[in-house]
MIDOSE-1310 file (N, C-alpha, C; in nm, 2 decimals, decimal comma, always signed):
residues 306
msdd	+12,37/+2,34/+0,28/+12,51/+2,34/+0,36/+12,47/+2,47/+0,48; +12,50/+2,47/+0,62/+12,50/+2,58/+0,70/+12,62/+2,63/+0,69; +12,67/+2,72/+0,74/+12,76/+2,87/+0,71/+12,90/+2,78/+0,83; +12,92/+2,69/+0,88/+13,00/+2,59/+0,88/+13,04/+2,51/+0,81
fspa	+13,19/+2,56/+0,74/+13,26/+2,46/+0,69/+13,34/+2,36/+0,71; +13,37/+2,36/+0,88/+13,45/+2,27/+0,87/+13,44/+2,16/+0,84; +13,30/+2,07/+0,88/+13,30/+1,97/+0,83/+13,29/+1,89/+0,70; +13,24/+1,99/+0,61/+13,29/+1,97/+0,45/+13,46/+1,97/+0,42
lraf	+13,56/+2,07/+0,50/+13,63/+2,06/+0,48/+13,72/+1,94/+0,50; +13,73/+1,91/+0,61/+13,78/+1,75/+0,71/+13,69/+1,64/+0,62; +13,60/+1,65/+0,53/+13,58/+1,57/+0,46/+13,67/+1,55/+0,31; +13,67/+1,67/+0,26/+13,76/+1,69/+0,18/+13,89/+1,65/+0,17
rlia	+13,97/+1,71/+0,28/+14,08/+1,67/+0,33/+14,11/+1,47/+0,31; +13,99/+1,43/+0,36/+14,02/+1,24/+0,40/+13,98/+1,21/+0,24; +13,92/+1,25/+0,18/+13,89/+1,20/+0,05/+14,02/+1,21/-0,03; +14,12/+1,35/+0,00/+14,21/+1,32/-0,06/+14,32/+1,27/-0,02
rygs	+14,33/+1,24/+0,11/+14,38/+1,15/+0,19/+14,40/+1,06/+0,11; +14,30/+0,95/+0,07/+14,25/+0,84/+0,07/+14,26/+0,83/-0,10; +14,24/+0,90/-0,17/+14,20/+0,93/-0,32/+14,06/+0,80/-0,35; +13,94/+0,81/-0,20/+13,85/+0,76/-0,21/+13,71/+0,74/-0,10
ftra	+13,62/+0,80/-0,19/+13,46/+0,81/-0,13/+13,43/+0,71/+0,00; +13,48/+0,58/-0,07/+13,46/+0,46/+0,02/+13,53/+0,48/+0,14; +13,68/+0,49/+0,09/+13,76/+0,48/+0,25/+13,72/+0,58/+0,39; +13,73/+0,70/+0,30/+13,67/+0,84/+0,38/+13,53/+0,83/+0,43
aael	+13,47/+0,77/+0,34/+13,30/+0,75/+0,43/+13,31/+0,66/+0,54; +13,40/+0,58/+0,53/+13,44/+0,43/+0,65/+13,48/+0,48/+0,79; +13,55/+0,57/+0,77/+13,68/+0,66/+0,88/+13,52/+0,75/+0,95; +13,46/+0,84/+0,84/+13,40/+0,90/+0,90/+13,23/+0,86/+0,94
evta	+13,21/+0,73/+0,89/+13,06/+0,66/+0,93/+13,00/+0,70/+0,90; +13,00/+0,76/+0,75/+12,90/+0,79/+0,68/+12,87/+0,71/+0,55; +12,78/+0,70/+0,49/+12,75/+0,65/+0,34/+12,82/+0,75/+0,24; +12,87/+0,65/+0,16/+12,93/+0,72/+0,00/+12,88/+0,82/-0,03
sals	+12,77/+0,80/-0,03/+12,64/+0,85/-0,10/+12,65/+0,98/-0,06; +12,63/+0,99/+0,06/+12,62/+1,15/+0,17/+12,76/+1,19/+0,14; +12,87/+1,14/+0,17/+12,99/+1,21/+0,14/+13,01/+1,28/+0,01; +12,97/+1,18/-0,10/+12,98/+1,27/-0,24/+12,85/+1,39/-0,26
qtlr	+12,72/+1,35/-0,17/+12,68/+1,49/-0,16/+12,78/+1,61/-0,11; +12,79/+1,59/+0,08/+12,87/+1,70/+0,07/+12,98/+1,73/+0,00; +13,07/+1,70/-0,04/+13,15/+1,74/-0,12/+13,07/+1,83/-0,29; +12,96/+1,79/-0,28/+12,94/+1,88/-0,42/+12,87/+2,02/-0,36
qleq	+12,80/+1,98/-0,22/+12,76/+2,10/-0,18/+12,91/+2,20/-0,20; +12,96/+2,14/-0,12/+13,14/+2,22/-0,05/+13,12/+2,31/-0,19; +13,17/+2,21/-0,34/+13,24/+2,30/-0,48/+13,15/+2,35/-0,52; +12,99/+2,37/-0,49/+12,85/+2,50/-0,48/+12,93/+2,59/-0,42
rvgv	+12,89/+2,61/-0,37/+12,95/+2,71/-0,25/+13,06/+2,80/-0,26; +13,19/+2,72/-0,31/+13,30/+2,80/-0,35/+13,32/+2,85/-0,50; +13,25/+2,76/-0,56/+13,22/+2,75/-0,71/+13,34/+2,72/-0,82; +13,41/+2,64/-0,72/+13,54/+2,60/-0,84/+13,52/+2,42/-0,81
rllq	+13,55/+2,36/-0,90/+13,60/+2,19/-0,89/+13,68/+2,12/-0,84; +13,67/+2,07/-0,75/+13,78/+2,04/-0,62/+13,81/+1,90/-0,62; +13,71/+1,81/-0,71/+13,79/+1,67/-0,73/+13,77/+1,64/-0,86; +13,88/+1,57/-0,92/+13,86/+1,48/-1,06/+13,75/+1,36/-0,99
rttr	+13,64/+1,32/-1,12/+13,57/+1,18/-1,02/+13,61/+1,12/-1,13; +13,62/+0,99/-1,13/+13,63/+0,91/-1,28/+13,56/+0,80/-1,18; +13,52/+0,63/-1,24/+13,45/+0,54/-1,18/+13,55/+0,43/-1,08; +13,71/+0,48/-1,11/+13,78/+0,42/-1,07/+13,90/+0,46/-1,03
kvgl	+13,90/+0,61/-1,00/+13,93/+0,70/-0,93/+13,93/+0,84/-0,91; +14,00/+0,86/-0,75/+13,91/+1,05/-0,68/+14,05/+1,12/-0,67; +14,08/+1,21/-0,79/+14,20/+1,28/-0,73/+14,17/+1,44/-0,78; +14,23/+1,51/-0,75/+14,27/+1,66/-0,73/+14,27/+1,69/-0,84
teag	+14,18/+1,85/-0,85/+14,16/+1,93/-0,97/+14,32/+2,06/-0,90; +14,32/+2,11/-0,99/+14,46/+2,22/-0,96/+14,39/+2,29/-0,87; +14,33/+2,33/-0,88/+14,22/+2,42/-0,73/+14,22/+2,35/-0,64; +14,21/+2,24/-0,64/+14,17/+2,14/-0,53/+14,28/+2,11/-0,42
qifl	+14,39/+2,14/-0,51/+14,55/+2,07/-0,47/+14,57/+2,20/-0,40; +14,62/+2,36/-0,49/+14,61/+2,47/-0,42/+14,54/+2,47/-0,23; +14,37/+2,43/-0,27/+14,28/+2,46/-0,16/+14,36/+2,35/-0,07; +14,37/+2,25/-0,04/+14,41/+2,17/+0,03/+14,52/+2,21/+0,10
qrit	+14,63/+2,26/-0,01/+14,75/+2,30/+0,10/+14,75/+2,39/+0,20; +14,63/+2,48/+0,15/+14,57/+2,65/+0,21/+14,55/+2,57/+0,33; +14,38/+2,47/+0,34/+14,35/+2,45/+0,45/+14,44/+2,37/+0,55; +14,52/+2,24/+0,51/+14,56/+2,15/+0,57/+14,63/+2,24/+0,67
palg	+14,72/+2,32/+0,67/+14,78/+2,37/+0,82/+14,65/+2,45/+0,94; +14,59/+2,51/+0,87/+14,40/+2,53/+0,99/+14,35/+2,39/+1,06; +14,37/+2,32/+0,95/+14,27/+2,23/+1,03/+14,40/+2,17/+1,10; +14,53/+2,16/+1,08/+14,58/+2,07/+1,20/+14,60/+2,17/+1,35
eida	+14,61/+2,32/+1,30/+14,62/+2,40/+1,45/+14,49/+2,39/+1,51; +14,36/+2,33/+1,44/+14,26/+2,37/+1,55/+14,25/+2,19/+1,57; +14,29/+2,11/+1,50/+14,30/+1,95/+1,58/+14,39/+1,99/+1,73; +14,51/+1,99/+1,69/+14,60/+2,02/+1,81/+14,58/+2,12/+1,92
aide	+14,47/+2,22/+1,88/+14,41/+2,32/+1,98/+14,27/+2,23/+2,04; +14,27/+2,14/+1,99/+14,12/+2,08/+2,06/+14,21/+1,98/+2,16; +14,26/+1,93/+2,06/+14,36/+1,78/+2,18/+14,46/+1,80/+2,25; +14,43/+2,01/+2,29/+14,52/+2,05/+2,41/+14,38/+2,05/+2,52
lrqh	+14,31/+2,14/+2,47/+14,17/+2,09/+2,56/+14,14/+2,01/+2,63; +14,13/+1,92/+2,54/+14,10/+1,78/+2,56/+14,20/+1,70/+2,70; +14,32/+1,76/+2,70/+14,41/+1,70/+2,80/+14,40/+1,82/+2,96; +14,33/+1,87/+2,91/+14,34/+1,94/+3,07/+14,22/+1,91/+3,11
ggrp	+14,11/+1,79/+3,06/+14,01/+1,74/+3,09/+14,07/+1,58/+3,12; +14,13/+1,54/+3,10/+14,21/+1,44/+3,15/+14,35/+1,36/+3,03; +14,35/+1,25/+2,98/+14,42/+1,20/+2,92/+14,41/+1,26/+2,81; +14,57/+1,21/+2,70/+14,53/+1,25/+2,54/+14,48/+1,18/+2,50
tgtl	+14,42/+1,21/+2,39/+14,28/+1,16/+2,34/+14,35/+1,18/+2,16; +14,28/+1,06/+2,08/+14,26/+1,13/+1,93/+14,35/+1,00/+1,85; +14,34/+1,00/+1,74/+14,47/+0,96/+1,66/+14,59/+0,99/+1,62; +14,70/+0,92/+1,65/+14,81/+0,98/+1,59/+14,87/+0,93/+1,51
ritv	+14,87/+1,01/+1,36/+14,92/+0,97/+1,28/+15,04/+0,95/+1,25; +15,18/+0,86/+1,23/+15,33/+0,88/+1,19/+15,36/+0,79/+1,13; +15,45/+0,85/+1,04/+15,51/+0,74/+0,91/+15,61/+0,75/+0,95; +15,65/+0,62/+0,88/+15,77/+0,56/+0,93/+15,87/+0,46/+0,84
pqgi	+16,00/+0,48/+0,84/+16,08/+0,39/+0,72/+16,08/+0,24/+0,74; +16,03/+0,21/+0,68/+16,03/-0,02/+0,70/+16,11/-0,04/+0,77; +16,22/+0,04/+0,70/+16,39/-0,07/+0,83/+16,39/-0,06/+0,96; +16,30/+0,04/+1,04/+16,32/+0,08/+1,17/+16,20/+0,03/+1,27
ldwl	+16,07/-0,01/+1,17/+15,95/-0,05/+1,29/+15,99/-0,18/+1,33; +16,06/-0,25/+1,30/+16,06/-0,40/+1,37/+16,14/-0,34/+1,49; +16,27/-0,28/+1,49/+16,33/-0,23/+1,61/+16,34/-0,11/+1,66; +16,22/-0,02/+1,62/+16,24/+0,09/+1,71/+16,06/+0,13/+1,81
itpv	+15,98/+0,02/+1,66/+15,87/+0,09/+1,72/+15,77/-0,03/+1,78; +15,74/-0,15/+1,70/+15,68/-0,27/+1,73/+15,72/-0,33/+1,87; +15,90/-0,35/+1,88/+15,89/-0,35/+2,03/+15,81/-0,29/+2,14; +15,76/-0,17/+2,12/+15,72/-0,08/+2,24/+15,60/-0,12/+2,22
lsef	+15,51/-0,15/+2,12/+15,36/-0,04/+2,09/+15,29/-0,14/+2,19; +15,27/-0,23/+2,19/+15,17/-0,26/+2,33/+15,18/-0,20/+2,42; +15,30/-0,15/+2,47/+15,32/-0,10/+2,59/+15,30/+0,03/+2,56; +15,27/+0,11/+2,49/+15,26/+0,22/+2,45/+15,07/+0,20/+2,45
lraw	+15,04/+0,17/+2,37/+14,92/+0,18/+2,42/+14,80/+0,13/+2,51; +14,91/+0,03/+2,57/+14,83/+0,00/+2,75/+14,82/+0,16/+2,84; +14,95/+0,19/+2,76/+14,98/+0,34/+2,92/+14,92/+0,46/+2,80; +14,83/+0,41/+2,74/+14,75/+0,57/+2,69/+14,59/+0,50/+2,61
pdlk	+14,54/+0,45/+2,68/+14,45/+0,35/+2,60/+14,34/+0,45/+2,55; +14,32/+0,60/+2,55/+14,22/+0,62/+2,48/+14,32/+0,74/+2,35; +14,42/+0,66/+2,33/+14,48/+0,73/+2,21/+14,47/+0,62/+2,12; +14,48/+0,62/+2,02/+14,45/+0,56/+1,89/+14,61/+0,59/+1,82
leih	+14,67/+0,48/+1,74/+14,81/+0,49/+1,60/+14,77/+0,48/+1,56; +14,79/+0,55/+1,42/+14,78/+0,49/+1,32/+14,98/+0,49/+1,22; +15,02/+0,42/+1,22/+15,16/+0,42/+1,16/+15,14/+0,33/+1,01; +15,22/+0,45/+0,93/+15,26/+0,40/+0,81/+15,40/+0,38/+0,78
sdnr	+15,41/+0,28/+0,69/+15,57/+0,24/+0,70/+15,58/+0,29/+0,52; +15,67/+0,41/+0,46/+15,72/+0,44/+0,41/+15,84/+0,51/+0,38; +15,92/+0,41/+0,30/+16,08/+0,51/+0,25/+16,07/+0,68/+0,21; +15,98/+0,72/+0,14/+15,99/+0,80/+0,08/+15,99/+0,94/+0,15
lvdl	+16,06/+1,02/+0,15/+16,02/+1,15/+0,21/+15,87/+1,21/+0,19; +15,79/+1,18/+0,34/+15,68/+1,24/+0,34/+15,64/+1,38/+0,35; +15,55/+1,46/+0,32/+15,50/+1,58/+0,30/+15,38/+1,55/+0,48; +15,49/+1,60/+0,56/+15,36/+1,59/+0,65/+15,27/+1,63/+0,72
iaeg	+15,25/+1,78/+0,60/+15,10/+1,83/+0,67/+15,00/+1,84/+0,55; +15,06/+1,78/+0,39/+14,98/+1,82/+0,29/+14,94/+1,65/+0,29; +15,00/+1,52/+0,37/+14,92/+1,41/+0,36/+14,85/+1,37/+0,53; +14,89/+1,48/+0,57/+14,81/+1,46/+0,72/+14,83/+1,36/+0,79
fdag	+14,96/+1,37/+0,82/+15,01/+1,30/+0,93/+15,07/+1,42/+1,08; +15,12/+1,35/+1,15/+15,14/+1,44/+1,28/+15,25/+1,45/+1,33; +15,37/+1,31/+1,28/+15,45/+1,29/+1,27/+15,50/+1,21/+1,20; +15,67/+1,23/+1,17/+15,76/+1,09/+1,10/+15,88/+1,06/+1,16
irlg	+15,92/+0,99/+1,15/+16,08/+0,88/+1,20/+16,17/+0,92/+1,07; +16,25/+1,00/+1,04/+16,37/+0,98/+0,92/+16,48/+1,03/+0,99; +16,62/+0,99/+0,90/+16,74/+1,00/+0,98/+16,73/+1,12/+0,96; +16,80/+1,24/+1,09/+16,87/+1,35/+1,03/+16,92/+1,41/+0,96
erla	+17,01/+1,37/+0,85/+17,03/+1,40/+0,76/+16,93/+1,42/+0,64; +16,83/+1,37/+0,66/+16,70/+1,34/+0,53/+16,60/+1,48/+0,60; +16,63/+1,54/+0,65/+16,52/+1,59/+0,75/+16,53/+1,80/+0,67; +16,39/+1,85/+0,64/+16,40/+1,95/+0,64/+16,44/+2,06/+0,75
rdmv	+16,48/+2,13/+0,75/+16,53/+2,27/+0,83/+16,43/+2,31/+0,87; +16,29/+2,34/+0,84/+16,17/+2,41/+0,91/+16,11/+2,32/+1,00; +16,15/+2,16/+1,01/+16,10/+2,07/+1,08/+16,14/+2,07/+1,21; +16,10/+2,08/+1,38/+16,13/+2,07/+1,50/+16,17/+1,87/+1,50
avpl	+16,26/+1,83/+1,56/+16,33/+1,75/+1,52/+16,36/+1,67/+1,69; +16,37/+1,58/+1,70/+16,33/+1,50/+1,89/+16,47/+1,41/+1,85; +16,57/+1,38/+1,85/+16,65/+1,28/+1,85/+16,63/+1,19/+1,95; +16,62/+1,02/+1,86/+16,60/+0,91/+1,94/+16,72/+0,79/+1,92
ggqq	+16,77/+0,84/+2,01/+16,86/+0,72/+2,04/+17,04/+0,72/+1,96; +17,06/+0,89/+1,97/+17,17/+0,93/+1,93/+17,24/+0,86/+1,75; +17,36/+0,90/+1,75/+17,40/+0,86/+1,63/+17,39/+0,73/+1,62; +17,33/+0,66/+1,48/+17,39/+0,53/+1,43/+17,48/+0,49/+1,32
rsvv	+17,48/+0,33/+1,35/+17,59/+0,31/+1,24/+17,51/+0,20/+1,14; +17,56/+0,20/+1,02/+17,56/+0,08/+0,92/+17,65/-0,01/+0,96; +17,61/-0,10/+0,89/+17,69/-0,26/+0,91/+17,67/-0,32/+0,82; +17,83/-0,44/+0,73/+17,77/-0,47/+0,62/+17,74/-0,61/+0,69
vgsp	+17,65/-0,68/+0,67/+17,67/-0,88/+0,74/+17,65/-0,99/+0,61; +17,67/-1,05/+0,67/+17,69/-1,19/+0,61/+17,62/-1,33/+0,70; +17,67/-1,46/+0,68/+17,64/-1,49/+0,75/+17,79/-1,56/+0,82; +17,78/-1,65/+0,88/+17,94/-1,72/+0,88/+18,00/-1,84/+0,77
ayfa	+17,87/-1,93/+0,76/+17,84/-2,00/+0,61/+17,93/-1,90/+0,50; +17,80/-1,79/+0,47/+17,81/-1,71/+0,29/+18,02/-1,70/+0,34; +18,08/-1,63/+0,45/+18,22/-1,64/+0,47/+18,29/-1,78/+0,47; +18,20/-1,87/+0,51/+18,33/-2,00/+0,50/+18,33/-2,03/+0,36
ehgr	+18,19/-2,00/+0,28/+18,27/-2,01/+0,15/+18,29/-1,96/+0,01; +18,32/-1,80/+0,04/+18,32/-1,68/-0,05/+18,44/-1,58/+0,02; +18,46/-1,62/+0,13/+18,59/-1,52/+0,17/+18,51/-1,38/+0,27; +18,58/-1,30/+0,28/+18,52/-1,20/+0,38/+18,60/-1,12/+0,28
pqhp	+18,50/-0,92/+0,23/+18,59/-0,85/+0,14/+18,66/-0,76/+0,29; +18,76/-0,68/+0,25/+18,85/-0,64/+0,31/+18,89/-0,53/+0,28; +18,79/-0,44/+0,18/+18,77/-0,32/+0,06/+18,66/-0,30/+0,03; +18,60/-0,15/+0,05/+18,47/-0,15/-0,06/+18,39/-0,25/-0,17
hdlq	+18,55/-0,20/-0,25/+18,56/-0,26/-0,35/+18,57/-0,39/-0,38; +18,61/-0,47/-0,28/+18,58/-0,61/-0,30/+18,48/-0,65/-0,31; +18,34/-0,60/-0,25/+18,21/-0,65/-0,29/+18,19/-0,65/-0,43; +18,26/-0,60/-0,55/+18,20/-0,60/-0,66/+18,24/-0,81/-0,76
qhac	+18,33/-0,85/-0,60/+18,32/-1,00/-0,64/+18,21/-1,06/-0,53; +18,13/-1,02/-0,47/+18,04/-1,08/-0,38/+17,86/-1,08/-0,41; +17,84/-1,17/-0,36/+17,69/-1,13/-0,43/+17,62/-1,03/-0,31; +17,55/-0,95/-0,34/+17,43/-0,84/-0,20/+17,32/-0,85/-0,24
vrfr	+17,27/-0,81/-0,18/+17,10/-0,76/-0,14/+17,09/-0,62/-0,22; +17,04/-0,61/-0,30/+17,02/-0,49/-0,32/+16,87/-0,41/-0,34; +16,86/-0,34/-0,22/+16,76/-0,25/-0,21/+16,68/-0,15/-0,34; +16,54/-0,18/-0,30/+16,49/-0,12/-0,44/+16,41/+0,01/-0,34
yass	+16,40/+0,15/-0,37/+16,35/+0,25/-0,34/+16,23/+0,22/-0,38; +16,10/+0,21/-0,33/+15,95/+0,20/-0,39/+15,89/+0,33/-0,43; +15,95/+0,41/-0,41/+15,88/+0,55/-0,42/+15,91/+0,57/-0,54; +16,02/+0,62/-0,56/+16,18/+0,63/-0,71/+16,21/+0,55/-0,79
gaiy	+16,18/+0,40/-0,74/+16,23/+0,29/-0,81/+16,39/+0,31/-0,81; +16,48/+0,36/-0,74/+16,58/+0,38/-0,76/+16,68/+0,22/-0,70; +16,79/+0,21/-0,71/+16,81/+0,12/-0,62/+16,97/+0,19/-0,52; +16,94/+0,18/-0,36/+17,00/+0,23/-0,32/+17,18/+0,17/-0,33
rwef	+17,29/+0,27/-0,30/+17,41/+0,26/-0,34/+17,43/+0,23/-0,18; +17,57/+0,14/-0,17/+17,58/+0,11/-0,04/+17,70/+0,26/-0,03; +17,75/+0,31/+0,12/+17,72/+0,40/+0,10/+17,91/+0,37/+0,24; +18,02/+0,41/+0,22/+18,10/+0,41/+0,32/+18,15/+0,53/+0,32
ahpn	+18,29/+0,53/+0,41/+18,37/+0,67/+0,40/+18,55/+0,59/+0,46; +18,59/+0,67/+0,38/+18,76/+0,64/+0,42/+18,78/+0,62/+0,55; +18,81/+0,54/+0,59/+18,91/+0,53/+0,74/+19,09/+0,63/+0,78; +19,15/+0,63/+0,66/+19,29/+0,78/+0,70/+19,29/+0,77/+0,55
gptk	+19,43/+0,88/+0,60/+19,46/+0,92/+0,49/+19,38/+0,99/+0,44; +19,44/+1,07/+0,34/+19,37/+1,26/+0,27/+19,24/+1,27/+0,26; +19,21/+1,18/+0,21/+19,06/+1,16/+0,23/+18,94/+1,12/+0,32; +19,03/+1,06/+0,47/+18,97/+1,02/+0,56/+18,84/+1,08/+0,60
gqwf	+18,76/+1,02/+0,63/+18,61/+1,11/+0,57/+18,53/+1,11/+0,56; +18,54/+1,13/+0,43/+18,46/+1,14/+0,33/+18,40/+1,01/+0,24; +18,29/+1,04/+0,24/+18,20/+0,95/+0,22/+18,20/+0,89/+0,05; +18,15/+0,78/+0,02/+18,19/+0,78/-0,11/+18,06/+0,62/-0,14
emdv	+18,01/+0,61/-0,26/+17,92/+0,53/-0,26/+17,99/+0,41/-0,36; +17,88/+0,29/-0,34/+17,94/+0,14/-0,42/+17,79/+0,12/-0,51; +17,81/+0,05/-0,55/+17,70/+0,01/-0,68/+17,74/-0,13/-0,70; +17,63/-0,22/-0,57/+17,65/-0,34/-0,60/+17,60/-0,45/-0,63
dgpl	+17,60/-0,55/-0,68/+17,52/-0,66/-0,75/+17,52/-0,77/-0,67; +17,38/-0,88/-0,72/+17,37/-1,01/-0,66/+17,23/-1,06/-0,65; +17,20/-1,18/-0,58/+17,06/-1,23/-0,66/+16,96/-1,20/-0,64; +16,94/-1,09/-0,48/+16,85/-1,06/-0,51/+16,81/-0,87/-0,44
ttne	+16,69/-0,85/-0,50/+16,68/-0,72/-0,55/+16,55/-0,66/-0,50; +16,54/-0,58/-0,34/+16,35/-0,59/-0,26/+16,43/-0,46/-0,17; +16,28/-0,43/-0,20/+16,21/-0,36/-0,12/+16,20/-0,36/+0,04; +16,19/-0,50/+0,06/+16,13/-0,54/+0,19/+16,28/-0,57/+0,28
pgma	+16,35/-0,46/+0,43/+16,40/-0,53/+0,46/+16,40/-0,67/+0,58; +16,26/-0,71/+0,61/+16,35/-0,82/+0,66/+16,30/-0,92/+0,59; +16,32/-0,94/+0,44/+16,34/-1,05/+0,29/+16,49/-1,01/+0,31; +16,56/-0,88/+0,26/+16,70/-0,93/+0,26/+16,77/-0,95/+0,41
lraa	+16,70/-0,92/+0,55/+16,81/-0,99/+0,61/+16,75/-1,16/+0,67; +16,72/-1,18/+0,57/+16,68/-1,38/+0,59/+16,71/-1,40/+0,50; +16,77/-1,35/+0,37/+16,88/-1,32/+0,28/+17,01/-1,42/+0,34; +17,04/-1,27/+0,43/+17,14/-1,29/+0,45/+17,18/-1,40/+0,56
vdgv	+17,09/-1,44/+0,63/+17,13/-1,51/+0,72/+17,10/-1,63/+0,67; +17,04/-1,65/+0,55/+17,02/-1,79/+0,49/+17,21/-1,82/+0,37; +17,28/-1,69/+0,39/+17,38/-1,71/+0,35/+17,39/-1,70/+0,14; +17,24/-1,62/+0,10/+17,27/-1,60/-0,02/+17,35/-1,49/-0,05
almh	+17,35/-1,37/+0,03/+17,47/-1,28/+0,02/+17,47/-1,18/+0,12; +17,49/-1,09/+0,09/+17,56/-1,00/+0,18/+17,45/-0,88/+0,21; +17,45/-0,79/+0,34/+17,36/-0,66/+0,31/+17,42/-0,55/+0,37; +17,36/-0,49/+0,38/+17,41/-0,31/+0,41/+17,29/-0,29/+0,50
atep	+17,29/-0,26/+0,59/+17,17/-0,24/+0,70/+17,26/-0,16/+0,79; +17,13/-0,08/+0,85/+17,16/-0,01/+1,00/+17,18/-0,10/+1,13; +17,28/-0,07/+1,22/+17,29/-0,17/+1,31/+17,14/-0,21/+1,38; +17,08/-0,15/+1,44/+16,98/-0,17/+1,50/+16,89/-0,28/+1,46
mahe	+16,96/-0,24/+1,28/+16,82/-0,38/+1,25/+16,85/-0,53/+1,27; +17,01/-0,54/+1,25/+17,07/-0,68/+1,25/+17,14/-0,67/+1,41; +17,11/-0,58/+1,50/+17,20/-0,66/+1,64/+17,16/-0,76/+1,68; +17,03/-0,81/+1,69/+16,97/-0,94/+1,76/+17,08/-1,05/+1,68
lias	+17,06/-1,06/+1,55/+17,08/-1,13/+1,43/+17,22/-1,21/+1,52; +17,32/-1,04/+1,48/+17,45/-1,04/+1,52/+17,52/-1,08/+1,65; +17,41/-1,07/+1,76/+17,44/-1,12/+1,87/+17,44/-1,25/+1,94; +17,36/-1,31/+1,83/+17,32/-1,44/+1,84/+17,45/-1,57/+1,77
gqle	+17,53/-1,46/+1,63/+17,58/-1,49/+1,55/+17,53/-1,60/+1,45; +17,44/-1,50/+1,41/+17,36/-1,60/+1,31/+17,40/-1,45/+1,15; +17,48/-1,37/+1,23/+17,53/-1,28/+1,15/+17,64/-1,17/+1,18; +17,76/-1,21/+1,13/+17,90/-1,18/+1,09/+17,87/-0,99/+1,03
tvld	+18,00/-0,92/+1,12/+18,03/-0,80/+1,01/+18,08/-0,78/+0,99; +18,20/-0,71/+0,87/+18,26/-0,69/+0,80/+18,29/-0,56/+0,78; +18,40/-0,51/+0,67/+18,40/-0,33/+0,65/+18,39/-0,24/+0,78; +18,39/-0,29/+0,91/+18,36/-0,16/+0,99/+18,42/-0,08/+1,01
nwlp	+18,55/-0,10/+0,98/+18,66/+0,02/+0,95/+18,60/+0,15/+0,84; +18,53/+0,11/+0,79/+18,46/+0,15/+0,64/+18,32/+0,22/+0,71; +18,28/+0,19/+0,81/+18,13/+0,24/+0,84/+18,13/+0,33/+0,95; +18,15/+0,48/+0,97/+18,13/+0,52/+1,08/+18,04/+0,59/+1,13
pfdg	+18,00/+0,58/+1,26/+17,87/+0,65/+1,31/+17,85/+0,80/+1,21; +17,74/+0,82/+1,21/+17,64/+0,89/+1,13/+17,52/+0,95/+1,22; +17,47/+1,07/+1,19/+17,37/+1,11/+1,24/+17,23/+1,03/+1,26; +17,20/+1,03/+1,36/+17,06/+0,91/+1,39/+16,95/+0,92/+1,33
fyly	+16,84/+0,86/+1,40/+16,70/+0,88/+1,37/+16,64/+0,99/+1,42; +16,56/+1,05/+1,40/+16,47/+1,18/+1,48/+16,38/+1,14/+1,42; +16,20/+1,21/+1,58/+16,11/+1,18/+1,52/+16,06/+1,39/+1,49; +16,00/+1,37/+1,36/+15,99/+1,50/+1,36/+15,91/+1,54/+1,32
ypsr	+15,86/+1,69/+1,34/+15,70/+1,71/+1,34/+15,69/+1,87/+1,26; +15,65/+1,93/+1,21/+15,55/+2,08/+1,16/+15,60/+2,14/+1,28; +15,68/+2,27/+1,24/+15,66/+2,41/+1,34/+15,55/+2,44/+1,40; +15,52/+2,40/+1,51/+15,38/+2,46/+1,61/+15,45/+2,50/+1,71
lqvp	+15,32/+2,63/+1,76/+15,36/+2,68/+1,87/+15,35/+2,59/+2,00; +15,22/+2,55/+1,98/+15,13/+2,44/+2,10/+15,19/+2,26/+2,06; +15,29/+2,18/+2,07/+15,26/+2,04/+2,01/+15,16/+1,93/+2,09; +15,10/+1,86/+2,01/+14,95/+1,82/+2,06/+15,01/+1,72/+2,17
pklr	+14,93/+1,72/+2,31/+14,94/+1,60/+2,34/+14,97/+1,47/+2,33; +14,96/+1,38/+2,20/+14,87/+1,28/+2,16/+15,07/+1,28/+2,11; +15,15/+1,37/+2,07/+15,24/+1,37/+1,98/+15,35/+1,38/+2,10; +15,34/+1,49/+2,26/+15,42/+1,48/+2,33/+15,48/+1,34/+2,39
vfad	+15,32/+1,31/+2,44/+15,35/+1,16/+2,53/+15,42/+1,05/+2,44; +15,39/+1,05/+2,30/+15,51/+0,91/+2,24/+15,60/+0,94/+2,20; +15,64/+1,11/+2,20/+15,79/+1,13/+2,15/+15,86/+1,10/+2,33; +15,79/+1,15/+2,47/+15,87/+1,08/+2,56/+15,87/+0,98/+2,58
flrq	+15,76/+0,89/+2,51/+15,76/+0,74/+2,58/+15,89/+0,69/+2,52; +15,86/+0,71/+2,32/+16,02/+0,65/+2,28/+16,12/+0,72/+2,33; +16,14/+0,83/+2,38/+16,30/+0,84/+2,40/+16,34/+0,79/+2,54; +16,25/+0,76/+2,63/+16,24/+0,68/+2,78/+16,22/+0,53/+2,74
riaa	+16,19/+0,45/+2,66/+16,25/+0,34/+2,62/+16,37/+0,30/+2,53; +16,43/+0,36/+2,47/+16,57/+0,38/+2,35/+16,70/+0,41/+2,52; +16,67/+0,52/+2,59/+16,72/+0,51/+2,69/+16,78/+0,43/+2,77; +16,65/+0,31/+2,82/+16,64/+0,23/+2,90/+16,74/+0,11/+2,86
vg	+16,70/+0,07/+2,69/+16,80/-0,06/+2,65/+16,91/+0,06/+2,59; +16,94/+0,14/+2,61/+17,07/+0,18/+2,53/+17,19/+0,13/+2,61
């Protein structure tokens, strides 16, 4: 191995990300055996075992985990600097990796995806749907989209569309048969779709805020029950439209179905606006051009339809 560690470090970061030599090798367009040899040489040079290899899985040793945390920010800065240089030679290039909650893909990302890719043909998008709080640096993401209340303070946050509201929705047929809840406590007598977080396995407790009285504005949670539990928002919406149960969702997710009359809202007074979604990324002196154009594009399209 030459004194230039950069290719081996990038290979190590990619193997750690995928937990697989095969997937990492495919992205780097080399053979898995060649990649394995590169990592063995890196381990020999640093004198420490970085990876635990079995026939079924590749994982990090404790030293490997510490090493990855140290080199990832530096490699990210190098990538950002290269992207910045490329901008001076023309249009932004490279791969932009974004993590997005499942529930907002359909209304925020998917409708503008083809337009963005046509506008920036030299860019590639890699979008991961994930409801957990992702460590952007450790997992090699350029940015993520999350509710403002869930962001770490050391992140740069770009607002997307301002405040949001949640809604409780059901079909006209459901309400005709079961009536309309007038208070969140009435939900105990109704069928509700329950949402299970894939990362933690926890069930989401529906959130409401008191509309008046001495506790006005204070939020509280309700544990609901029903015939369906899922971590797929599209399935939950379909169940609500079909009259199976009520659903708790962010308003943009259900907007078109509400506008068409397929779904109706209840308990609106108990669901005030809250801090909305943000595009967030690690604090850097220079924002990569590929991220800057993506952020600008999203904000312009949201403003156009808002």
